[in-house]
C-alpha positions in Angstrom: 0.0 0.0 0.0 1.0 3.6 -0.6 2.5 5.4 2.4 1.0 8.8 3.2 3.5 11.1 5.0 1.8 13.8 7.1 3.6 17.1 6.5 1.4 19.2 8.7 -2.3 20.0 9.2 -2.9 21.5 5.7 -6.8 21.6 5.7 -6.5 25.2 4.7 -5.0 24.1 1.5 -7.5 21.4 0.6 -9.6 21.5 -2.5 -13.1 20.1 -2.5 -14.5 18.3 -5.5 -17.7 19.8 -6.8 -18.2 17.8 -10.0 -16.4 15.1 -12.0 -17.1 14.7 -15.8 -15.6 11.7 -17.5 -13.9 12.7 -20.7 -12.1 9.5 -21.9 -11.8 5.9 -20.7 -8.8 4.0 -22.2 -7.3 0.6 -21.7 -5.1 1.8 -18.8 -6.1 5.4 -17.9 -9.2 7.4 -17.4 -9.4 11.2 -18.0 -11.9 13.3 -16.0 -12.6 17.1 -15.9 -13.0 17.9 -12.2 -14.5 21.1 -10.9 -13.1 22.0 -7.5 -13.7 24.6 -4.8 -10.4 26.3 -3.8 -9.5 27.2 -0.3 -10.4 30.9 -0.9 -14.0 29.9 -2.1 -13.3 30.3 -5.8 -13.8 27.5 -8.2 -11.4 26.0 -10.8 -11.1 23.0 -13.0 -8.5 20.2 -13.0 -7.9 17.6 -15.6 -7.1 14.3 -13.8 -5.8 11.1 -15.2 -6.7 8.1 -13.1 -4.1 5.3 -13.3 -4.1 2.0 -11.5 -0.6 2.4 -10.2 2.6 0.7 -11.1 5.8 -0.9 -9.8 9.5 -0.3 -10.6 12.3 -2.6 -9.6 16.0 -1.9 -9.0 17.4 -5.4 -9.6 21.0 -6.0 -8.5 23.1 -9.0 -9.3 25.8 -10.4 -7.0 28.4 -8.0 -8.6 26.2 -4.9 -7.9 25.2 -4.6 -11.6 21.8 -3.2 -12.1 19.5 -4.7 -14.7 18.2 -1.9 -17.0 15.9 -2.0 -20.0 16.1 0.0 -23.1 12.9 0.6 -25.0 11.3 3.2 -27.3 8.9 5.5 -25.5 6.5 7.3 -27.9 5.6 10.1 -25.5 9.3 11.0 -25.0 10.0 10.4 -28.7 13.1 8.4 -28.0 14.6 5.2 -26.6 14.9 5.4 -22.8 17.1 3.6 -20.4 15.0 2.5 -17.4 14.7 0.1 -14.5 12.1 -2.7 -15.2 8.6 -1.6 -14.4 4.9 -2.3 -15.1 1.3 -1.5 -14.4 -0.7 -3.1 -11.6 -3.4 -5.5 -12.7 -6.8 -5.0 -10.9 -6.5 -6.0 -7.2 -2.9 -7.1 -7.7 -0.5 -6.7 -4.8 2.5 -4.5 -5.8 5.0 -7.1 -4.7 3.4 -9.8 -6.9 3.4 -7.3 -9.9 7.1 -6.5 -9.2 8.1 -10.2 -9.4 6.1 -10.8 -12.5 7.3 -7.7 -14.3 11.0 -8.4 -13.5 10.6 -11.9 -14.9 8.8 -10.7 -18.0 11.2 -7.9 -18.8 14.5 -9.3 -17.8 14.2 -13.1 -17.5 15.2 -13.0 -13.8 13.2 -13.9 -10.7 14.2 -12.3 -7.4 14.7 -14.5 -4.3 14.7 -11.3 -2.3 12.2 -8.5 -3.1 12.1 -5.5 -0.7 9.8 -2.4 -0.9 11.8 0.8 -0.8 9.1 3.4 -0.9 7.4 5.0 -3.9 6.7 8.1 -5.9 3.8 10.0 -7.4 4.6 10.4 -11.0 3.0 13.8 -11.6 0.5 14.7 -8.8 -0.6 17.8 -10.6 -2.6 15.8 -13.1 -2.4 12.0 -12.5 -3.1 9.6 -9.6 -0.3 7.3 -10.7 1.8 6.0 -7.8 4.8 3.8 -8.5 5.8 1.3 -5.8 9.6 1.0 -5.8 11.4 -2.3 -5.0 14.9 -3.6 -4.6 15.5 -7.1 -6.0 18.4 -9.3 -5.3 19.5 -13.0 -5.3 18.4 -13.3 -8.9 17.8 -16.6 -10.7 17.1 -17.1 -14.4 13.3 -17.5 -14.9 11.6 -16.0 -17.9 7.9 -15.2 -18.2 6.5 -14.3 -21.7 6.7 -10.6 -22.4 3.6 -8.5 -23.4 3.1 -8.8 -27.2 3.6 -5.0 -27.6 6.9 -4.7 -25.7 10.3 -4.6 -27.5 13.0 -4.4 -24.8 16.7 -4.7 -24.7 18.1 -5.8 -21.3 21.5 -4.6 -20.2 23.5 -4.9 -17.0 25.3 -1.8 -15.8 27.5 -1.4 -12.8 25.4 0.5 -10.1 28.2 3.1 -9.9 28.0 3.7 -13.7 24.2 4.0 -13.6 24.6 6.7 -10.9 27.1 8.5 -13.1 24.6 8.3 -15.9 22.0 9.9 -13.7 24.4 12.7 -12.8 25.2 13.3 -16.5 21.6 13.3 -17.6 21.9 10.1 -19.6 19.2 8.4 -17.5 16.2 10.8 -17.6 13.4 8.5 -16.5 12.1 9.7 -13.1 11.2 6.3 -11.7 14.6 5.0 -12.6 16.4 8.0 -11.0 14.3 7.8 -7.8 14.7 4.0 -7.6 18.5 4.1 -8.1 19.0 6.9 -5.6 16.8 5.3 -3.0 18.6 2.0 -3.3 22.0 3.7 -2.8 20.7 5.6 0.3 19.4 2.3 1.8 22.5 0.2 1.0 24.9 -0.5 3.8 28.4 0.9 3.2 
């Protein structure tokens, strides 16, 4: 489950939903036009994309290489280097999804899968929350990939992946967050 971190009592900042109009229902996402009452009593509209949530996995082998995937991302208009990830199925536990996605995308099953937090992708317009995991003690075990996925799997030393983040060569937010989170949680 998602962790909600209380920052302070911000009730004075809350927006109240007045109306919600469905605009589009897709295979994965739903778009609604939401009318809200602002804290000062004025009204405004928000375009909200509802997403079922996702997982992303920082998978490390015994030599501290991280398994990364390269794939074309149409919205970005380029091939991206990312940690393995995938969308939650209805009522699917994030840890189950993480194991499945890692096997589908990389051909490895983790013997150790640990939650390491999560991120809201873009809370200004989407509900998407990505659960982050660290995977280790990997064994070869492939599941069939989705028919519309074309992925190249590469192993990169964790230190090199971090350098690539610093140089802007890894630009995917979930990958950056996952890699940095893993490093902060790793024992020296």
